[in-house]
C-alpha positions in Angstrom: 56.0 98.5 -134.2 53.6 98.0 -137.1 50.4 99.9 -137.1 48.8 98.1 -140.0 49.2 94.5 -141.2 51.9 92.0 -140.4 55.6 92.7 -140.5 57.2 91.6 -143.8 59.2 88.4 -143.5 62.8 88.6 -144.6 63.5 87.0 -148.0 65.5 83.8 -147.6 69.0 83.6 -148.8 69.6 81.7 -152.0 71.2 78.8 -150.1 68.3 78.7 -147.7 65.8 78.6 -150.6 67.8 75.9 -152.4 67.9 73.8 -149.2 64.2 74.2 -148.7 63.5 73.3 -152.4 65.7 70.2 -152.0 63.8 69.2 -148.8 60.6 69.5 -150.8 62.0 67.5 -153.6 63.0 64.7 -151.2 59.6 64.8 -149.6 57.9 64.4 -153.0 60.2 61.5 -153.8 59.3 59.8 -150.6 55.6 60.4 -151.2 56.0 59.0 -154.8 57.7 55.9 -153.5 54.9 55.4 -150.9 52.2 55.7 -153.6 54.2 53.3 -155.8 54.0 50.7 -153.1 50.2 51.2 -153.0 50.1 50.7 -156.8 52.1 47.5 -156.4 49.7 46.3 -153.7 46.7 47.1 -155.9 48.3 45.2 -158.8 48.7 42.2 -156.5 45.1 42.6 -155.3 43.9 42.8 -158.9 45.7 39.5 -159.8 44.3 37.9 -156.7 40.7 39.0 -157.5 41.0 37.9 -161.1 42.3 34.5 -160.0 39.2 34.3 -157.7 37.0 35.3 -160.7 35.9 38.5 -158.8 35.8 40.9 -161.8 33.9 43.6 -159.9 36.5 43.6 -157.1 39.3 43.6 -159.7 37.7 46.5 -161.5 37.5 48.5 -158.2 41.2 47.8 -157.6 42.0 48.9 -161.1 40.2 52.2 -160.7 42.1 52.8 -157.4 45.4 51.9 -159.1 44.6 54.4 -161.9 44.0 57.1 -159.2 47.3 56.3 -157.6 49.1 56.5 -161.0 47.5 59.9 -161.6 49.0 61.0 -158.2 52.4 59.7 -159.2 52.2 61.6 -162.4 51.4 64.8 -160.6 54.2 64.3 -158.1 56.6 63.7 -161.0 55.5 67.0 -162.5 55.9 68.8 -159.2 59.4 67.3 -158.8 60.4 68.5 -162.3 59.1 72.0 -161.4 61.2 72.0 -158.1 64.3 70.8 -160.0 63.8 73.6 -162.5 63.6 76.1 -159.7 66.7 74.8 -158.0 68.7 75.0 -161.2 67.4 78.5 -161.9 68.2 79.7 -158.4 71.7 78.2 -158.5 72.2 79.9 -161.8 71.1 83.2 -160.4 73.4 82.8 -157.4 76.3 82.2 -159.8 75.4 85.3 -161.8 75.4 87.4 -158.6 78.8 86.0 -157.7 80.2 86.8 -161.1 78.7 90.3 -161.0 80.2 90.9 -157.5 83.6 89.7 -158.7 83.4 92.0 -161.7 82.5 94.9 -159.5 85.5 94.2 -157.3 87.7 94.2 -160.4 86.3 97.6 -161.5 86.7 99.1 -158.0 90.2 97.7 -157.8 91.1 99.2 -161.2 89.7 102.6 -160.1 91.8 102.5 -157.0 94.9 101.5 -159.0 94.4 104.3 -161.5 93.3 106.9 -158.9 93.2 110.2 -160.6 95.3 108.9 -163.5 93.8 109.9 -166.9 94.9 109.4 -170.5 95.3 113.2 -170.8 97.7 113.2 -167.8 99.7 110.3 -169.3 100.0 112.1 -172.7 101.0 115.3 -171.0 103.7 113.6 -169.0 105.0 111.8 -172.0 105.1 115.1 -173.9 107.0 116.7 -171.0 109.4 113.8 -170.9 110.0 114.2 -174.7 110.6 117.9 -174.3 113.1 117.2 -171.5 114.9 114.7 -173.7 115.0 117.2 -176.5 116.4 119.8 -174.1 119.0 117.3 -172.9 120.0 116.5 -176.5 120.4 120.3 -177.3 122.6 120.7 -174.2 124.7 117.7 -175.1 125.0 118.9 -178.7 126.0 122.4 -177.5 128.6 121.0 -175.2 130.0 118.7 -177.9 130.6 121.6 -180.3 134.3 122.5 -180.6 135.4 125.8 -179.2 136.7 128.1 -181.9 
């Protein structure tokens, strides 16, 4: 229960955000195609009015066409922004995956090594060398002729 304000919405997962951005990109593309048909219709109307020597009507159609073209330019810029966001979000998701893989490697290495340290390895190697030296002395002693 919240006493003040609205409860915070959960942040979308990267895949949800990417899907939403792609939906938005598709919607903008459809809108751009729709406006392009209006531009084409205005061009046809301009030609028709010029053929009928209706310069004022043709000028009105040209102004409307210009407005439509401005809308198409804005939609193109929005599409580029959304594509940039998609690429950035996908890159961030890859970075997170790489980081998690690296963390798993580090955790695995820690588990493999356990409480193994360089000092312990050096100490064990020294002990092994000492034991080899003792064995050599014993072998040498046993190999000496009895007199």
